[in-house]
C-alpha angles and dihedrals in degrees: 000000000000117000122196110231123193135174108277134170109176112154122163130214094262094064118100118196130181112200121200099236130226094263093060093038088059088057093052095042091117087067090058093233109154099183137355142168151154121248136193105195134188135150115011117016129145128148123180128182130187118209098343116200094217135066107249127209126193119186116188117218101172140355122013139289134186127229122198123188128176091269107024149028125219136189111227105212129175113298094017121129119205116202113195118190126220123276093018116115121233143168127207126192140165114269102182140030089287141010119192115189147159117217137187136189112212121200116246089245136137090267093062102030091110089058095055096100128191090244140006117289129199115199121198132209093030111160103202104146092127089059088054093048091048092053093048088054091049089054099044106032111090095187109091092200091058091046090060090074090063097059096076088054091053091047093049097049094043092050105035116014092041107023107013130112125280094264092055091046092051091049091050093048091052091049092054093044093057093040087056091047091049090055091053107032090149090064118104095250116193131171088257092054091048091051090053090058097051099027094234130133115249094252092049093048089049092052093048093049092049090051095045103035105012084237137098117249091256092049089052090049091052091048091054092048093050092048090054091045091053091051092050093046090054100040106034138046093224115140114259090245091058091049090050091055092045092057095045107273117123089179114063091200091060090046093051091046093052092044094050092047091058101033103032092234138064121265091254092050091047092052093046094048095048100045 
């Protein structure tokens, strides 16, 4: 396959883009970011570049985009990160009703030399929402002093979550897995469901959890559920049965058994002794 790429800038009226302006870019100059922004795209959108001088990153939040290079075509789905090296032509376009992205141009500097790949790469299962939030703050916050707190987030996610070594990536994936679990403790989490989130096999997920937490994935899940249950027992008057259901136990006996195993007392006793 050999695709012909040309310089294109075709953006319709239903596309909303928030560029990080030169004032803020001056503040983040040490990160060697030359241009960045957040875009909510629908309708007409196609951008083509021939031999760009910067390394370009596209992270898809929602919807779907399409990436064409000279040799390949890629679908850009939610949580994918496209890394496009310098001097290699590409074209990106919307491929669904909407395509929400964050994008960054990185200088071809010593800091980012290790990112300048031989060809485009599309990484899946990248959890980079904090990078998105940080960039939205950079765009909308007029107070330079408050913007300073965002720079460490940019630095972290550009160096570890996106471009770090395998150990850092594994650690970040586990963090996001259990953050997702903590947001939905009532969900019927199984090892299989966890593996779908992080795209690991069950044995590999088990090994990583043992290394990171000295617990199995299920033990970590139970710990999170019991922490939430303790908080609800102390700070609400909800019946124990309701709390059990809220943290993922349809059977109150199983909930009480798990709680007592970790706390040494039943949920009712715990509530009574701490109020």
